[in-house]
N, C-alpha and C positions, 0 to 999 in steps of 0.2 A: 406760584412757587414760578421761574426760570432756569431754565438750564441748557446747557449744548447739549450738542449729540451730531458725531461724527462718525467716518468712515470714506479709509484714503490707502490707495495705495500705494507699496510706497516697496523698496530698493534701498539698504547699507543705512537706514531709517534715515533716507532723504521721500521724498511727497514730493508724487509724479501725475496721479492723481488722483483724485475728489470726486466719491464715490456715488454721497450724497451727506451731508451737512445743514444742521436747522436748528435752528434756536424755538423753543417749545416751553409756552407763557402755559401752567394749570390754575384754576381758581378752583375748592372746592368752598360748598353753603354746605349745611345743614341743622335740620334740628331735631330733638328726644325728645320723648314724655316717657312717661314709666308711672305705675305706678304696681304698687305688694299688695299685700293683703291679708290675713292673720287666720284661715276658716274656718279649724280645730284647734283646739294644741297639738294634732300632732299632726295639725295638715297647711303649709301654703303652696301661694297661688304671688306666679308673677309674671305681669304682662309691661308690652313696650311696642312703644316704633318711633322707628328712627327718617328722617324724607333725608334723602340725601339725591345734593346735584353737583355733576359734576361737568367743565369746558376748560376746553385746549385751543390752544392759538399755535396753528403749527409755521415757520417762516420759513421759508428757503435759506439756504447761504451755500445753497452749489449743489453741482453734481443734481439724479436725476430728484431729485424729493416734493413732491404734491403740496404746494402751499392748501389753507382750511384754515378751520374751525370742524370742530364738533363738539357736543351734549348732550347729558343721558341727565336725566331724574329717575328718582328711586326709592320705592315704600318699600322699607326694613324691618315688618313683624318678629317679635322674636314674645314665648310666652316659655310656663317655665311650671314646674311641680317639685313639692321634696317632698315626702312624707318622713317623720320621725317616727318609727318603730320602735326605740329606746333611747335615752339617754347620750344610748353614744355614737350609736348608731341612723344612721343618716340612707336614704332614697331618694333619686330625683332626675327629674329625667328634663330636659329640654329640647326647644326647635325652634330656627332665626330661618333668617331670610339676609342675606348679606350678598356681597358684592368683590372683583380682581379688577381692578384697574388696568385695562389693555391696554397699551402702546399708545400716542398720542397720535405718532408717524401711519401707522396698523389704520386707525379709525377713519381720521381720514386718509388714505391713500381706497381703501376700500367698503367696505359693509362691515368691516368690524367692527362691536357694540363698546364704545367707549366702557363702559365699567354693566361687565355681567356678571348676571347671577348668576347667587352660588347659596343650597339649600345646607341648613345642617339638621342633624339627630345625633343625640348622645342620652344616653341611657347610663344613670352608675351610683355610687354606695361611697360614701363618707364613713369611716369606724376613729373612734377619736377615745384608741382603752384609757388613754394616762392621758390625765390633763399637758404635759410635753409632746407630747407626740400624735402622728394624726397618717391618715393611710387612707388610699384613695383605688379604684376602679371603674373604669368607663368605658363605654363602645359608642363609636362610635361612627355613623353613614355621611358622606358628605357627599357631593353631590354639583359639579362646576358645571355654565352651560358654556363653558367659552375652557381651551386651555389657549394659551401665549407656547411657541416653539422661534425659539432664537432662524435666523436665517442669517448667517458670519459671512457669508455672502455680500449680501448686500447691507447690511450693517442695520438693520431693523428685526421686527418678529413679524410673527404673522400665522393670524387665528385656531385652532385646529378643531378637534369634536368636539363632543363634550365628553366628560370621559367623570367617573364616579373612584372614590377614596369607601373605604371600612378597611375597623383597624378594631386595636384597645389599647388605652393608656393608661400606666400601671406607677403609682408614686408610693411620695410615702415624703416627713421628715418630721423633724424634732428639737427642741430646744432645750435640751436640758438643761434644768436651776437657770437660766437666764445667761448662761456663760459658754454652754459645748453644744454645736449645731450639729445637725449633720442631711445631706439632702440626695434622692434618686429618685428622681423618672426619665423611665422606657415608652416607645411608642412600636409596635406592633400598625403596618398599615399593607391596604391591599391595595396595587391604587391600578386601575386599568380602561382605555377608555369604552364611550359604550357605545361605537359603530360597532367595533366587534372586540367578541368578547377576548382575545386572545391577543387584544395590542399594546403592551406592555407605554403607561407613560413612562417619557425619556426624564430621568434624573430623580423621578420622584421615588423622599427617602423608601424604604422598606423596614427597617430598623435603626433608632434613634435611640442612645445615649445621655441624663447629662448626671451627674453626682458630685455632688460635696461634703469637704469634712473644714466643722472650722473651731478657731474659739476664740476668745476674748473676753478672759478674765478683768478681773480690777485686785489692785492692789493699792487701795488708798485713789492719787493722783494719777498712777500708774496707771497702764491698760493696753498691757502690751495684747499684739495680738494675731494670728493665722488662721491662714486656709489649705486646702490644697480640693484643686477641683479638675475635672475629667467632661470631656466631649469625645467623644465617640458618635460613624452613624457608618454605616456597615457601605459589604461593596452594593450594587443598586446598578439596575442599566441602563445603559446612556442611549440605546435607539430602542424603535416600539419592537422589536423582532429578537430581540438580549442577548441577538450579535456579539454586540462591544458594550466592554463593563468600563461602568466610572466607579474607582478606584478607594473604597470607605479610606477613613485611619478614627484612632485614636488622640486624642491627644493632651496633655496634662498642664496644667498650667499652677504657681503657687506665689504669696504671696506672708511677707511674714515685718514683723513692725512694731517698733510700740508708741506710744499717745503718753505725752508728759505737760497735763491740762490746756493750753490749747494747740501746741504744737507734734508734729505728728511727723514721725518720720517716718516712711519702709521700702519693702527693698522685695522686687516682682520676679517673677521666672516666666518666664512665656517659655512653652516646649519645653517643661523640665527635662525631658529621655530624647530633647532632641530627636526628634523621631522624620524623615519625611511625610509629609501630607497634601493632600492636593485640595482644597476648601473653593477651589471652581474645572469643573470639567463640562463637554462638549464634546458631540461626533460631530465634526467635523472634516468634508474632503481637500489636503490642499494636497503638493504635490513637488517633496525638493527637487538642489539640483540636478543629482544622483537618483532619479525613481525617472524611470520609464515610463509611467502612464500616473494619473491623482489616483493617491490610497483615502479612502474613508477611516480615520482612526480618532480614539479618543486622544485631545488636547486640553492643556490644564495649561491654571496657575499654582507653583511651586508655594506652601508655604512656609512662610516663617523660621527659623534654622530657631536651638537656642538663645535664644532673649536677655541678657538681665535688666532689671531700670531700676536706676533710686528715686527715689524723691521726698521732699520734704513739703507739708501739705501747714500753713500755721490758720487756725481759728479764731474770728472773730468773731463778739454778744453787739 
């Protein structure tokens, strides 16, 4: 995979100087092995191993970007147990080692790991009170060996200390009678840097919600359908001490349409209630022309307003 990235100083949309620019080429290879075993009528076990190798080459295209290559390889084991107490209820526990890929430019320019290991643990239950209804609850713990911090003035990232996330995830879903469906998922998370228990992880979500309701009945060759979905994220800290806040949002999308044989027409509405929202937030130091000195504040990218789109789809076999 190849990509170009850069940061330029500009005035009135005219580029004056290149801070850094680079062409980045990344390649990954992996092998995966998994074994599942039914130990008893009520106990199942799983063991797996993934071996992953990642390589990155950075070619400067201007500015102060450093050229070079970086590579890393990790063994990623995974283990799990599932206990079926009764047919409607299952208890489970999982352990796994994973990674997040760091910015290739940071890995080349510093001692940052290209693949930062992560350890994850979870325990929970799944409950199926009805064949068409399922609910779950999970407690989780995630240890990252290194976070990534955006450095706006340099247009790159740098590694931060190790962090720990812990929380719970709750959810339920149904596909009632094969045509009416609904789902909801909620997460509550606490994220901290391990170097200082009071240091918050900037922009780490604290509470999230996704939920949806839809229907797709069938009347002969006619299949009307529609759905309504909500995505929400609560306010979260934008810097380590929590003095700046990244604003949360609640956005609702909807769609309705009709399929007749192999032809489908629909209308999609994004941001149904036309709310103002910010999908991207960063704490950045900047200075406007009328300000006597630089100010650290939250910079953001506005989300799209209410948007209506029509579409026609033709299916063939």
